[in-house]
GUPA-374529 format. One record per residue (C-alpha): y, z, x. Coordinates in Angstrom, 2 decimals. Layout:
% residues N
<y:Y z:Z x:X>
...
***
This chain:
% residues 614
<y:-6.26 z:26.43 x:-36.43>
<y:-8.74 z:23.48 x:-35.07>
<y:-6.53 z:20.01 x:-34.99>
<y:-8.70 z:18.48 x:-37.03>
<y:-7.51 z:20.85 x:-40.12>
<y:-3.78 z:19.72 x:-39.23>
<y:-4.27 z:16.09 x:-38.79>
<y:-1.77 z:14.03 x:-40.39>
<y:-1.94 z:12.18 x:-43.55>
<y:-2.84 z:8.49 x:-42.53>
<y:0.17 z:7.44 x:-45.02>
<y:2.54 z:9.81 x:-43.78>
<y:5.74 z:8.03 x:-43.11>
<y:8.05 z:8.72 x:-40.44>
<y:11.28 z:9.58 x:-41.24>
<y:12.78 z:11.36 x:-38.78>
<y:14.36 z:8.69 x:-36.45>
<y:15.11 z:9.39 x:-32.63>
<y:18.91 z:10.05 x:-31.95>
<y:17.97 z:10.61 x:-28.27>
<y:15.37 z:10.68 x:-25.94>
<y:14.11 z:14.10 x:-24.05>
<y:16.15 z:13.99 x:-20.83>
<y:19.89 z:12.88 x:-22.67>
<y:20.95 z:16.02 x:-24.13>
<y:24.06 z:17.96 x:-22.15>
<y:27.07 z:20.64 x:-22.68>
<y:28.86 z:17.72 x:-23.64>
<y:26.69 z:17.45 x:-26.97>
<y:26.70 z:21.08 x:-27.96>
<y:27.09 z:20.98 x:-31.83>
<y:25.34 z:17.99 x:-32.48>
<y:22.89 z:17.65 x:-34.98>
<y:19.61 z:15.48 x:-32.92>
<y:16.33 z:14.51 x:-33.23>
<y:13.95 z:14.33 x:-30.70>
<y:10.84 z:12.84 x:-30.48>
<y:7.74 z:13.24 x:-28.03>
<y:4.63 z:15.58 x:-26.83>
<y:4.60 z:18.83 x:-26.96>
<y:4.79 z:19.95 x:-23.15>
<y:4.47 z:23.73 x:-23.46>
<y:4.76 z:26.16 x:-25.94>
<y:6.01 z:29.94 x:-25.38>
<y:6.25 z:33.13 x:-28.20>
<y:8.79 z:35.20 x:-26.73>
<y:10.31 z:38.12 x:-29.68>
<y:9.77 z:36.44 x:-32.49>
<y:10.59 z:32.98 x:-31.24>
<y:8.79 z:30.19 x:-30.55>
<y:9.97 z:27.74 x:-27.82>
<y:8.35 z:24.20 x:-27.43>
<y:9.41 z:22.25 x:-24.46>
<y:9.35 z:18.21 x:-26.05>
<y:8.56 z:15.54 x:-23.60>
<y:9.00 z:11.83 x:-23.51>
<y:8.95 z:9.40 x:-20.78>
<y:12.59 z:10.31 x:-19.60>
<y:11.93 z:13.98 x:-19.27>
<y:12.18 z:17.31 x:-21.35>
<y:14.05 z:19.16 x:-23.70>
<y:13.39 z:22.56 x:-24.93>
<y:13.59 z:23.52 x:-28.56>
<y:13.78 z:26.77 x:-30.56>
<y:12.34 z:27.78 x:-33.65>
<y:13.86 z:31.45 x:-34.94>
<y:12.16 z:32.26 x:-38.01>
<y:15.38 z:33.97 x:-39.26>
<y:16.69 z:30.28 x:-39.42>
<y:13.64 z:28.67 x:-41.25>
<y:11.06 z:28.62 x:-43.84>
<y:7.93 z:30.60 x:-43.81>
<y:6.19 z:27.38 x:-44.11>
<y:7.95 z:25.50 x:-41.05>
<y:7.64 z:28.17 x:-38.81>
<y:4.21 z:28.47 x:-39.57>
<y:3.69 z:24.86 x:-38.78>
<y:5.65 z:26.01 x:-35.14>
<y:3.23 z:28.49 x:-34.78>
<y:0.59 z:26.03 x:-34.99>
<y:1.88 z:23.56 x:-32.18>
<y:-0.51 z:22.57 x:-29.47>
<y:0.03 z:21.14 x:-26.13>
<y:0.40 z:16.96 x:-26.48>
<y:0.67 z:17.06 x:-29.94>
<y:3.17 z:14.51 x:-31.37>
<y:5.88 z:15.84 x:-32.94>
<y:9.65 z:15.24 x:-34.43>
<y:12.06 z:17.76 x:-34.01>
<y:15.56 z:17.69 x:-35.77>
<y:18.05 z:20.61 x:-35.24>
<y:21.58 z:21.38 x:-33.40>
<y:22.54 z:21.91 x:-29.96>
<y:23.61 z:24.62 x:-28.84>
<y:24.14 z:26.20 x:-25.19>
<y:21.67 z:28.30 x:-23.80>
<y:21.88 z:32.20 x:-23.45>
<y:23.44 z:33.31 x:-20.02>
<y:20.49 z:34.01 x:-17.26>
<y:18.22 z:31.35 x:-19.16>
<y:19.24 z:28.15 x:-17.62>
<y:16.67 z:26.40 x:-16.03>
<y:17.66 z:24.15 x:-13.15>
<y:14.95 z:22.46 x:-12.84>
<y:15.50 z:19.75 x:-15.26>
<y:18.33 z:18.03 x:-16.02>
<y:18.69 z:19.18 x:-19.73>
<y:18.28 z:23.32 x:-18.36>
<y:22.03 z:24.37 x:-19.71>
<y:21.20 z:23.45 x:-23.53>
<y:18.27 z:23.71 x:-26.27>
<y:17.97 z:22.55 x:-29.71>
<y:17.88 z:25.03 x:-32.77>
<y:14.91 z:23.47 x:-34.57>
<y:15.86 z:23.06 x:-38.72>
<y:13.09 z:20.53 x:-39.06>
<y:9.53 z:19.63 x:-38.05>
<y:7.20 z:16.72 x:-38.35>
<y:3.75 z:16.41 x:-36.77>
<y:3.03 z:13.11 x:-36.08>
<y:-0.13 z:13.56 x:-34.34>
<y:-2.61 z:16.04 x:-32.82>
<y:-4.19 z:16.08 x:-29.65>
<y:-7.78 z:17.46 x:-28.62>
<y:-8.02 z:20.06 x:-25.69>
<y:-7.22 z:18.05 x:-22.55>
<y:-10.20 z:17.56 x:-19.84>
<y:-7.45 z:18.32 x:-17.29>
<y:-3.57 z:19.71 x:-17.59>
<y:-0.75 z:17.30 x:-17.68>
<y:2.01 z:20.19 x:-17.79>
<y:1.01 z:21.56 x:-14.02>
<y:1.40 z:19.17 x:-10.86>
<y:-0.38 z:21.68 x:-9.02>
<y:-3.47 z:21.70 x:-11.31>
<y:-3.51 z:18.59 x:-11.76>
<y:-3.79 z:18.04 x:-8.16>
<y:-6.95 z:19.63 x:-7.75>
<y:-8.89 z:17.71 x:-10.70>
<y:-11.40 z:15.43 x:-9.30>
<y:-9.76 z:11.78 x:-9.04>
<y:-12.82 z:10.60 x:-10.81>
<y:-11.84 z:12.52 x:-13.75>
<y:-7.99 z:11.61 x:-13.76>
<y:-9.05 z:7.80 x:-13.70>
<y:-11.51 z:8.21 x:-16.29>
<y:-8.80 z:9.61 x:-18.67>
<y:-6.32 z:7.17 x:-17.03>
<y:-4.13 z:7.81 x:-20.49>
<y:-3.92 z:11.34 x:-19.73>
<y:-3.33 z:10.93 x:-16.30>
<y:-0.05 z:8.43 x:-16.77>
<y:1.43 z:11.18 x:-18.87>
<y:1.65 z:12.95 x:-15.84>
<y:5.55 z:13.18 x:-14.54>
<y:4.45 z:12.23 x:-11.04>
<y:2.78 z:9.18 x:-12.06>
<y:4.87 z:8.32 x:-14.75>
<y:8.03 z:8.32 x:-12.15>
<y:5.98 z:5.96 x:-10.02>
<y:5.77 z:3.60 x:-12.50>
<y:8.99 z:3.89 x:-13.23>
<y:10.35 z:3.08 x:-9.60>
<y:7.67 z:-0.02 x:-9.47>
<y:9.55 z:-1.33 x:-12.68>
<y:13.10 z:-0.64 x:-10.92>
<y:11.45 z:-2.36 x:-7.81>
<y:10.31 z:-5.37 x:-9.72>
<y:13.81 z:-5.68 x:-11.23>
<y:15.46 z:-5.42 x:-8.06>
<y:13.30 z:-7.81 x:-6.66>
<y:13.97 z:-10.65 x:-8.92>
<y:18.05 z:-10.26 x:-9.26>
<y:17.55 z:-10.31 x:-5.46>
<y:16.07 z:-13.86 x:-5.43>
<y:17.78 z:-15.18 x:-8.24>
<y:21.33 z:-14.43 x:-6.26>
<y:19.43 z:-15.94 x:-3.45>
<y:18.89 z:-19.31 x:-5.65>
<y:15.43 z:-19.05 x:-5.64>
<y:13.18 z:-20.28 x:-8.50>
<y:10.53 z:-17.65 x:-10.13>
<y:7.21 z:-19.95 x:-10.34>
<y:3.72 z:-19.25 x:-11.78>
<y:1.09 z:-20.44 x:-10.32>
<y:-2.88 z:-20.42 x:-11.56>
<y:-4.95 z:-17.83 x:-11.65>
<y:-8.30 z:-20.23 x:-12.15>
<y:-8.20 z:-21.81 x:-8.53>
<y:-10.89 z:-23.60 x:-6.53>
<y:-13.33 z:-22.13 x:-3.96>
<y:-11.69 z:-22.10 x:-0.34>
<y:-14.38 z:-19.54 x:1.45>
<y:-12.00 z:-19.58 x:5.06>
<y:-10.72 z:-16.88 x:3.87>
<y:-11.67 z:-13.40 x:1.94>
<y:-14.62 z:-13.28 x:-0.37>
<y:-13.89 z:-14.37 x:-3.42>
<y:-14.33 z:-13.75 x:-7.30>
<y:-16.50 z:-16.41 x:-8.83>
<y:-15.76 z:-17.74 x:-12.20>
<y:-18.38 z:-20.19 x:-13.82>
<y:-17.10 z:-23.04 x:-15.67>
<y:-19.11 z:-23.63 x:-19.40>
<y:-17.88 z:-27.17 x:-19.45>
<y:-19.31 z:-28.24 x:-16.74>
<y:-22.39 z:-26.33 x:-15.50>
<y:-22.75 z:-25.81 x:-12.00>
<y:-19.06 z:-25.94 x:-11.10>
<y:-17.01 z:-22.93 x:-10.65>
<y:-13.29 z:-21.98 x:-10.53>
<y:-12.30 z:-19.29 x:-7.77>
<y:-9.52 z:-16.25 x:-8.77>
<y:-6.44 z:-17.13 x:-6.24>
<y:-6.64 z:-14.77 x:-2.85>
<y:-2.98 z:-15.96 x:-2.40>
<y:-0.84 z:-18.72 x:-4.15>
<y:-0.79 z:-20.11 x:-0.38>
<y:-1.44 z:-23.84 x:-1.31>
<y:0.07 z:-23.84 x:-4.34>
<y:3.33 z:-22.73 x:-3.41>
<y:3.15 z:-25.16 x:-0.11>
<y:2.78 z:-28.03 x:-2.21>
<y:5.66 z:-26.96 x:-4.28>
<y:7.65 z:-27.41 x:-0.83>
<y:6.24 z:-30.64 x:-1.13>
<y:7.63 z:-30.70 x:-4.28>
<y:10.86 z:-30.21 x:-3.71>
<y:11.28 z:-26.51 x:-4.92>
<y:13.00 z:-25.74 x:-1.96>
<y:12.67 z:-21.76 x:-2.61>
<y:9.97 z:-20.25 x:-4.47>
<y:9.03 z:-16.88 x:-5.20>
<y:6.53 z:-14.88 x:-7.74>
<y:5.35 z:-11.56 x:-8.06>
<y:1.58 z:-12.64 x:-7.92>
<y:-1.38 z:-11.07 x:-8.92>
<y:-4.13 z:-12.11 x:-6.39>
<y:-7.72 z:-11.39 x:-6.32>
<y:-10.20 z:-10.31 x:-2.90>
<y:-13.69 z:-8.77 x:-3.24>
<y:-13.35 z:-6.97 x:-0.70>
<y:-14.22 z:-3.08 x:0.01>
<y:-12.02 z:-0.95 x:-1.25>
<y:-9.87 z:1.63 x:0.44>
<y:-6.46 z:3.81 x:-0.04>
<y:-4.22 z:0.88 x:0.61>
<y:-6.38 z:-2.08 x:-1.17>
<y:-7.44 z:-2.82 x:-4.65>
<y:-10.03 z:-5.85 x:-6.01>
<y:-6.87 z:-7.27 x:-7.77>
<y:-3.29 z:-6.63 x:-6.29>
<y:0.34 z:-7.66 x:-6.42>
<y:2.46 z:-9.82 x:-3.80>
<y:6.02 z:-10.46 x:-3.45>
<y:5.10 z:-13.98 x:-2.73>
<y:7.76 z:-16.20 x:-1.04>
<y:8.05 z:-20.34 x:0.49>
<y:11.35 z:-21.74 x:1.44>
<y:11.83 z:-25.27 x:2.88>
<y:13.83 z:-26.37 x:6.04>
<y:14.03 z:-22.92 x:7.58>
<y:12.90 z:-21.50 x:10.97>
<y:11.67 z:-17.81 x:11.67>
<y:15.33 z:-16.06 x:11.75>
<y:15.71 z:-17.29 x:8.16>
<y:12.85 z:-15.50 x:6.64>
<y:13.72 z:-12.74 x:9.06>
<y:17.29 z:-12.17 x:7.51>
<y:15.94 z:-12.87 x:3.80>
<y:13.64 z:-9.97 x:4.17>
<y:15.43 z:-7.43 x:5.78>
<y:18.12 z:-8.24 x:3.06>
<y:15.27 z:-7.68 x:0.01>
<y:14.14 z:-4.52 x:1.92>
<y:17.85 z:-3.22 x:2.14>
<y:18.45 z:-4.14 x:-1.39>
<y:14.87 z:-2.17 x:-2.38>
<y:15.38 z:0.57 x:-0.46>
<y:19.04 z:1.39 x:-1.98>
<y:18.16 z:0.78 x:-5.58>
<y:14.66 z:2.87 x:-5.41>
<y:15.75 z:5.72 x:-2.92>
<y:19.70 z:5.13 x:-2.51>
<y:18.67 z:4.88 x:1.25>
<y:20.77 z:2.81 x:3.54>
<y:18.46 z:1.17 x:6.07>
<y:19.80 z:-0.77 x:9.09>
<y:19.30 z:-4.22 x:9.78>
<y:18.32 z:-6.29 x:11.47>
<y:14.90 z:-4.73 x:12.58>
<y:13.32 z:-4.42 x:16.03>
<y:11.13 z:-7.15 x:17.18>
<y:8.06 z:-6.52 x:18.86>
<y:6.01 z:-9.68 x:20.46>
<y:2.25 z:-8.60 x:19.38>
<y:0.98 z:-8.53 x:23.29>
<y:3.75 z:-5.59 x:23.77>
<y:2.43 z:-3.58 x:20.54>
<y:-1.01 z:-3.76 x:21.48>
<y:-0.06 z:-2.85 x:25.20>
<y:2.20 z:-0.08 x:24.18>
<y:0.44 z:0.87 x:20.99>
<y:-2.89 z:-0.31 x:20.71>
<y:-2.39 z:-1.72 x:17.32>
<y:-0.50 z:-4.72 x:15.74>
<y:1.24 z:-2.55 x:13.10>
<y:2.52 z:0.28 x:15.60>
<y:4.01 z:3.51 x:13.87>
<y:7.00 z:4.00 x:16.46>
<y:8.52 z:7.04 x:15.28>
<y:6.47 z:9.06 x:17.47>
<y:5.88 z:8.35 x:21.19>
<y:2.65 z:8.92 x:22.75>
<y:2.62 z:5.33 x:24.18>
<y:0.12 z:3.89 x:25.82>
<y:0.42 z:3.21 x:29.78>
<y:-1.19 z:0.79 x:32.44>
<y:-2.92 z:2.08 x:35.38>
<y:-4.92 z:-0.54 x:36.27>
<y:-3.46 z:-1.34 x:39.86>
<y:-3.32 z:2.73 x:40.42>
<y:-7.02 z:2.49 x:40.27>
<y:-8.10 z:-0.52 x:41.28>
<y:-9.59 z:0.89 x:44.33>
<y:-10.34 z:3.86 x:42.89>
<y:-13.33 z:5.77 x:44.22>
<y:-14.22 z:6.60 x:39.88>
<y:-16.37 z:3.45 x:39.56>
<y:-15.57 z:3.80 x:35.82>
<y:-12.07 z:2.88 x:36.21>
<y:-12.53 z:0.64 x:39.63>
<y:-15.67 z:-1.35 x:38.51>
<y:-13.64 z:-2.25 x:35.02>
<y:-10.76 z:-3.36 x:37.00>
<y:-13.37 z:-5.76 x:39.13>
<y:-14.56 z:-6.84 x:35.81>
<y:-11.43 z:-8.49 x:34.87>
<y:-10.60 z:-5.24 x:32.44>
<y:-7.86 z:-2.54 x:32.45>
<y:-7.47 z:0.75 x:33.28>
<y:-4.76 z:2.39 x:30.37>
<y:-3.89 z:6.23 x:29.28>
<y:-1.95 z:8.12 x:27.16>
<y:0.02 z:11.45 x:27.15>
<y:-1.37 z:13.31 x:24.02>
<y:1.64 z:16.25 x:24.77>
<y:1.06 z:19.84 x:23.62>
<y:-2.69 z:18.93 x:22.86>
<y:-4.48 z:20.57 x:25.99>
<y:-5.93 z:22.79 x:23.43>
<y:-7.80 z:20.25 x:21.43>
<y:-10.99 z:21.97 x:19.74>
<y:-14.55 z:20.87 x:20.88>
<y:-14.57 z:19.07 x:17.00>
<y:-11.52 z:17.21 x:17.84>
<y:-12.52 z:16.18 x:21.33>
<y:-16.02 z:14.81 x:19.78>
<y:-13.79 z:12.79 x:16.82>
<y:-11.93 z:10.93 x:19.78>
<y:-15.18 z:10.65 x:21.92>
<y:-17.09 z:8.62 x:19.20>
<y:-13.92 z:6.82 x:18.62>
<y:-13.94 z:5.41 x:21.71>
<y:-17.80 z:4.83 x:21.25>
<y:-17.78 z:2.71 x:17.95>
<y:-16.02 z:0.04 x:20.21>
<y:-18.83 z:0.13 x:22.51>
<y:-17.12 z:2.48 x:25.38>
<y:-19.74 z:5.29 x:26.75>
<y:-17.50 z:8.10 x:26.43>
<y:-14.25 z:9.36 x:26.86>
<y:-12.43 z:10.29 x:30.13>
<y:-9.79 z:12.93 x:29.53>
<y:-7.53 z:15.81 x:31.62>
<y:-6.43 z:18.89 x:29.85>
<y:-3.62 z:20.28 x:31.91>
<y:-3.83 z:24.35 x:31.43>
<y:-2.83 z:27.61 x:33.25>
<y:-1.52 z:25.03 x:35.66>
<y:-4.99 z:23.16 x:36.56>
<y:-6.05 z:19.67 x:35.83>
<y:-9.51 z:20.27 x:34.12>
<y:-11.56 z:17.64 x:33.84>
<y:-14.95 z:16.87 x:35.18>
<y:-13.21 z:13.28 x:36.72>
<y:-10.23 z:14.99 x:38.93>
<y:-12.72 z:15.34 x:41.82>
<y:-12.44 z:11.32 x:42.57>
<y:-8.62 z:10.89 x:42.06>
<y:-6.67 z:10.76 x:45.13>
<y:-3.06 z:12.70 x:45.44>
<y:-1.55 z:9.21 x:45.12>
<y:-3.10 z:8.51 x:41.92>
<y:-2.62 z:11.98 x:40.78>
<y:1.06 z:11.31 x:41.45>
<y:1.23 z:8.01 x:39.65>
<y:-0.28 z:9.63 x:36.36>
<y:2.17 z:12.57 x:36.86>
<y:5.00 z:10.31 x:37.40>
<y:4.19 z:7.51 x:34.39>
<y:3.03 z:10.41 x:32.02>
<y:5.27 z:12.81 x:32.52>
<y:2.41 z:15.30 x:32.87>
<y:3.20 z:19.18 x:31.98>
<y:1.69 z:21.98 x:31.32>
<y:-0.27 z:22.13 x:27.81>
<y:-0.62 z:18.20 x:28.00>
<y:-4.14 z:16.25 x:27.11>
<y:-4.27 z:13.04 x:29.14>
<y:-6.48 z:9.94 x:27.44>
<y:-7.88 z:7.22 x:29.02>
<y:-10.00 z:4.09 x:28.53>
<y:-11.48 z:1.46 x:31.09>
<y:-12.56 z:-2.13 x:29.51>
<y:-11.32 z:-5.26 x:28.55>
<y:-7.84 z:-5.47 x:27.45>
<y:-7.79 z:-5.47 x:23.76>
<y:-10.73 z:-3.12 x:23.49>
<y:-8.95 z:-0.22 x:25.98>
<y:-5.75 z:-0.92 x:24.06>
<y:-7.51 z:-0.85 x:20.20>
<y:-9.38 z:2.54 x:21.80>
<y:-6.20 z:4.60 x:22.67>
<y:-4.53 z:3.27 x:20.13>
<y:-7.26 z:4.75 x:17.43>
<y:-7.34 z:7.96 x:19.29>
<y:-3.18 z:8.15 x:19.49>
<y:-3.14 z:7.85 x:15.85>
<y:-5.49 z:10.66 x:15.14>
<y:-3.60 z:13.06 x:17.83>
<y:-0.34 z:12.08 x:15.93>
<y:-2.52 z:13.82 x:13.12>
<y:-3.61 z:16.65 x:14.60>
<y:-0.10 z:17.30 x:16.05>
<y:1.06 z:17.13 x:12.33>
<y:-1.18 z:19.63 x:11.07>
<y:0.07 z:22.08 x:13.89>
<y:3.48 z:21.70 x:12.96>
<y:4.17 z:20.15 x:16.64>
<y:5.26 z:16.55 x:15.63>
<y:7.91 z:16.42 x:12.77>
<y:8.03 z:12.80 x:10.64>
<y:10.22 z:13.72 x:8.03>
<y:9.59 z:11.61 x:4.42>
<y:12.57 z:9.56 x:4.45>
<y:12.38 z:7.93 x:8.04>
<y:11.59 z:4.42 x:7.97>
<y:10.95 z:2.44 x:11.46>
<y:11.55 z:-1.14 x:10.53>
<y:9.95 z:-3.83 x:12.58>
<y:9.02 z:-7.54 x:12.85>
<y:6.01 z:-7.91 x:14.83>
<y:5.99 z:-11.54 x:16.23>
<y:4.10 z:-14.34 x:18.53>
<y:0.79 z:-13.74 x:17.54>
<y:-2.22 z:-15.95 x:18.82>
<y:-2.39 z:-18.82 x:16.79>
<y:-6.65 z:-18.53 x:17.50>
<y:-9.01 z:-15.90 x:17.88>
<y:-12.43 z:-16.37 x:19.19>
<y:-15.55 z:-15.39 x:17.49>
<y:-18.39 z:-15.28 x:19.91>
<y:-21.23 z:-14.86 x:17.27>
<y:-20.76 z:-18.05 x:16.16>
<y:-18.95 z:-19.69 x:19.34>
<y:-16.07 z:-21.02 x:17.72>
<y:-11.99 z:-20.18 x:16.94>
<y:-10.97 z:-19.13 x:13.92>
<y:-7.17 z:-18.68 x:12.80>
<y:-5.71 z:-15.12 x:13.29>
<y:-3.52 z:-15.67 x:10.17>
<y:-4.55 z:-18.58 x:7.99>
<y:-5.06 z:-22.04 x:9.11>
<y:-1.55 z:-23.51 x:8.03>
<y:0.20 z:-21.71 x:10.34>
<y:2.31 z:-23.67 x:12.96>
<y:1.88 z:-23.46 x:16.37>
<y:4.76 z:-22.88 x:18.30>
<y:6.31 z:-26.52 x:19.16>
<y:5.75 z:-26.08 x:22.82>
<y:2.30 z:-25.21 x:22.58>
<y:0.82 z:-27.91 x:20.53>
<y:-0.41 z:-30.08 x:23.37>
<y:-2.54 z:-26.76 x:24.16>
<y:-4.45 z:-27.32 x:21.10>
<y:-7.48 z:-29.29 x:22.39>
<y:-6.87 z:-27.92 x:25.94>
<y:-6.41 z:-24.44 x:25.80>
<y:-6.58 z:-22.65 x:22.58>
<y:-6.31 z:-19.33 x:23.49>
<y:-2.96 z:-19.48 x:24.88>
<y:-1.46 z:-21.13 x:21.74>
<y:1.18 z:-19.24 x:19.81>
<y:1.32 z:-18.91 x:16.34>
<y:4.52 z:-19.22 x:14.49>
<y:3.51 z:-15.91 x:12.76>
<y:5.20 z:-12.58 x:11.94>
<y:4.45 z:-9.56 x:10.36>
<y:6.90 z:-6.81 x:8.74>
<y:5.87 z:-3.22 x:9.21>
<y:7.56 z:0.01 x:8.31>
<y:5.78 z:3.49 x:10.04>
<y:2.49 z:1.89 x:10.84>
<y:2.02 z:-0.23 x:7.62>
<y:2.05 z:-3.51 x:7.04>
<y:4.02 z:-4.68 x:4.47>
<y:3.16 z:-8.33 x:4.65>
<y:2.78 z:-11.23 x:6.74>
<y:3.64 z:-14.58 x:7.23>
<y:4.38 z:-17.81 x:8.78>
<y:6.11 z:-21.13 x:9.56>
<y:3.88 z:-23.68 x:8.31>
<y:2.24 z:-26.99 x:9.66>
<y:4.20 z:-29.73 x:7.38>
<y:2.27 z:-32.72 x:9.71>
<y:-0.58 z:-34.08 x:8.18>
<y:-1.91 z:-35.06 x:11.25>
<y:-1.52 z:-31.46 x:13.31>
<y:-2.76 z:-29.81 x:10.30>
<y:-6.32 z:-32.32 x:10.23>
<y:-6.42 z:-31.41 x:13.76>
<y:-6.30 z:-27.47 x:13.44>
<y:-9.28 z:-28.26 x:10.43>
<y:-11.33 z:-30.88 x:12.16>
<y:-11.23 z:-30.26 x:16.15>
<y:-9.84 z:-27.05 x:16.56>
<y:-11.70 z:-24.89 x:13.54>
<y:-14.49 z:-27.49 x:13.78>
<y:-14.63 z:-27.82 x:9.97>
<y:-16.21 z:-31.04 x:9.14>
<y:-14.05 z:-33.92 x:7.95>
<y:-16.22 z:-33.95 x:4.29>
<y:-15.38 z:-30.28 x:3.78>
<y:-12.09 z:-30.62 x:4.97>
<y:-11.71 z:-33.37 x:2.56>
<y:-12.95 z:-31.38 x:-0.59>
<y:-11.82 z:-28.11 x:0.09>
<y:-8.26 z:-28.95 x:1.51>
<y:-7.61 z:-33.24 x:0.67>
<y:-5.24 z:-32.62 x:-2.05>
<y:-3.03 z:-30.71 x:0.42>
<y:-3.50 z:-33.44 x:3.35>
<y:-2.70 z:-36.11 x:0.59>
<y:0.32 z:-34.24 x:-0.73>
<y:1.71 z:-34.08 x:3.26>
<y:1.36 z:-37.97 x:3.24>
<y:4.52 z:-38.22 x:1.09>
<y:7.41 z:-36.32 x:3.31>
<y:6.69 z:-32.81 x:3.46>
<y:9.79 z:-30.71 x:4.67>
<y:9.68 z:-28.73 x:7.30>
<y:8.71 z:-24.51 x:5.36>
<y:7.39 z:-21.37 x:5.67>
<y:7.28 z:-18.29 x:4.31>
<y:5.66 z:-14.81 x:3.62>
<y:3.88 z:-12.22 x:0.94>
<y:4.60 z:-8.51 x:1.01>
<y:2.31 z:-6.18 x:-0.78>
<y:4.10 z:-4.81 x:-3.47>
<y:1.32 z:-1.86 x:-4.32>
<y:1.47 z:-0.84 x:-0.47>
<y:5.68 z:-1.26 x:-0.72>
<y:5.82 z:1.01 x:-3.83>
<y:3.41 z:3.68 x:-2.61>
<y:5.55 z:4.06 x:0.81>
<y:8.53 z:4.74 x:-1.69>
<y:6.60 z:7.07 x:-3.70>
<y:5.77 z:9.20 x:-0.55>
<y:1.77 z:8.54 x:-1.80>
<y:-0.80 z:7.52 x:0.33>
<y:-3.06 z:5.60 x:-1.87>
<y:-1.96 z:2.79 x:-3.97>
<y:-3.88 z:3.96 x:-6.87>
<y:-0.74 z:6.02 x:-7.71>
<y:1.75 z:3.18 x:-8.53>
<y:-1.01 z:1.05 x:-10.05>
<y:-1.05 z:1.64 x:-13.66>
<y:-4.80 z:1.17 x:-14.15>
<y:-6.33 z:1.10 x:-10.71>
<y:-10.52 z:1.21 x:-9.96>
<y:-12.12 z:3.10 x:-7.98>
<y:-13.87 z:2.75 x:-4.52>
<y:-16.17 z:1.15 x:-5.73>
<y:-14.23 z:-1.09 x:-7.80>
<y:-15.02 z:0.39 x:-11.02>
<y:-12.56 z:1.31 x:-14.22>
<y:-13.66 z:4.36 x:-15.10>
<y:-11.83 z:4.35 x:-18.17>
<y:-13.07 z:0.83 x:-19.47>
<y:-16.26 z:1.30 x:-17.99>
<y:-16.31 z:-2.40 x:-16.59>
<y:-17.38 z:-4.59 x:-15.11>
<y:-20.35 z:-4.34 x:-17.30>
<y:-23.07 z:-6.72 x:-18.65>
<y:-22.86 z:-9.72 x:-21.02>
<y:-25.12 z:-10.40 x:-23.33>
<y:-27.71 z:-13.26 x:-22.88>
<y:-25.82 z:-15.73 x:-25.12>
<y:-22.80 z:-15.76 x:-23.14>
<y:-25.36 z:-16.52 x:-20.09>
<y:-27.21 z:-19.33 x:-21.41>
<y:-23.34 z:-21.09 x:-22.64>
<y:-22.81 z:-20.55 x:-18.70>
<y:-26.00 z:-22.19 x:-17.52>
<y:-26.75 z:-18.88 x:-15.67>
<y:-29.80 z:-17.06 x:-15.02>
<y:-29.60 z:-13.46 x:-13.58>
<y:-32.08 z:-13.00 x:-10.88>
<y:-31.32 z:-8.84 x:-11.04>
<y:-32.31 z:-6.06 x:-13.44>
<y:-30.24 z:-5.73 x:-15.79>
<y:-28.77 z:-2.31 x:-16.82>
<y:-29.06 z:-1.35 x:-20.13>
***
C-alpha cells in the first residue's frame, strides 16, 4: 500500500491524548493503560505479532499488536505502518517476556500491548535512514543538510540540541545567581571595518546609508558599563562574513559578558565557576579549578601555538645556543640572522611514511621554510642527511634535552622566533594525529585540560601596510606600567588580554578595557594611525560616553557553539546548531541566499553590477 492511499482525512480529530512520553515507561507502570504518540521508529513482523517501536524526542517504546486481541481492521492498519509515520497507540503496559529485554533503551523492560491505533500522518520514503546511526553517518553531509528537518530526528542530533538547551539554561541560572542582568543589544548596528568582514544591510529610509550586522556586542556592552549596569551578559547572536570552517559559521552565538570595577582575576574566577557549572550539568563531570595560567610567550615557545593542547607532551625545545657555532650552516645562519633553532621529539614516529614526511615538509614550506630537517632513530642509528654536520657535543645536547630513544623522530625548525615555533606547532599537532591513528597516543574523550593564556602583546606589526594593529581589538587596555611605551616602543606593550583554552580549542577571549578617553584616543590615532575624522565617525559616541565617568571594566566572550561541540564530542559545530550553513555559507534546506525582486532593489536604491542567477 502506498502512503497516499492511507493519508489521514484532514478533518480527522486527534482524540487519543498522550499520557506518557516514549522514554517514560518502567516496570512501575505495568498494568496501566497508556497512550503514546510519535513516529514509527521501526516495524517488525515476528510469529504473527507486529512490533512497532514508537519514538518521540525523549526516546522510544516497543508496542505489540496481537491479532488474537485486535479486530481484523485494526491489525491490518498496523500491518500497513511504515517508518516515520506519525501515530498514536493506546494499550496496556506489561513486562517483556523473559529473555527479550532490551538494555540499550531505558524502556527496555516493558512493552505496550496495543488496543487502539490512530495514524496521524504518513511519510514518504526517507532519503536517508534516521534510525540507524552508522548508516546515517555514511550519508553525504550535503544531503543531510538539505533534509535537515529529518536529520534533526536522528537521536544523536536531537541529543545535541537537548544538551545545548541545558547549557543555555545553566548559563542563565549561573549569571542570575551572580547578580548579572541579561540585556539584549541591537542586531542592526553601524559598520566598523577594523575587525572581520561584515554583513551590510542597506537602509531604505535614507538611500546610500547602511547598517551592519554586529560582529559582537563589544561597543554596546562597554557603553552599558558607562550606564551603570555593572554586570551584563547575553547569549548574543553575532555575524561575520568569513570563510567557513568546522568551527566557524557566518552566524553564531556567544556567551557575552562585561563587568565593572574588576581586574583580570575576577574574570578568571567567574568563568572558571561558569565552566565548572556547565560541565557538571551537561556531563556530570567535576572539573578542577583554578585553571592553569600560561603566558603567551611560553605557550608559543613550548607548543608553537597560543591555544595549546596540553593533554600530551611532545614539547618544543630551544637549541639556539647549542647550534650558534654549528658547522651546519642552515642552523648557525639562522641564529646569526637573529633567529632561533627549535626541535621536538615525536616519540615512536621514526617509521613515518614518505607521505607523512612530505605532509610535514609541506607544512614547513607553507611558512616560508625551504624544507624540514629531521632525524630518524632506527636500528640504533641516527638516520638523516644533516647528522654528519653535528659534533658529539651537539648530539649529546639533543639526546639529553629531547630524551632521544630508539624509534623517535626528531624534527627541526630554524627561522625567526615566531615562524620557527609555529612551524613546529603545526607539525606537533599533525604528529599527534598520526600517533592517535596508530594507537600510540591515547587522548580520552572525557579528559578536559583547561588553561588561561595570558600576557599577549597588545599590538602586532603589519609589514605590508607598515603599521601596527591590535592583536585582540582596539579597546583592550595595555598593562598599566607599559602605557608609557605606547608611543616609544609599542612592540613591548603587553595587553590585559586573556584566552580560555580547552584541549587545544579556544573557547573564548576577552580583556580589561581601556576606560580613559585620552588613552583610547592615543591608541586609535597615534598607535593604530586611524585618522581623527575616521575615529570620530566610527567611535565618536564611545569616546563621548567615556567623558562622563566610565568605570574600569572588562569582559569576555565564549563561543557557545564551540563549547557545545566539545561537550557533545563532535568536531563540527554544525552538529550542535539546528540549521547550520555549508562551508560555502549556503542553507541547502531553504536554498538561501537567494535573489530578490527588481522592485526590492529599486526601493533600496541599489543596482546590481553582476549577472543575476535565475
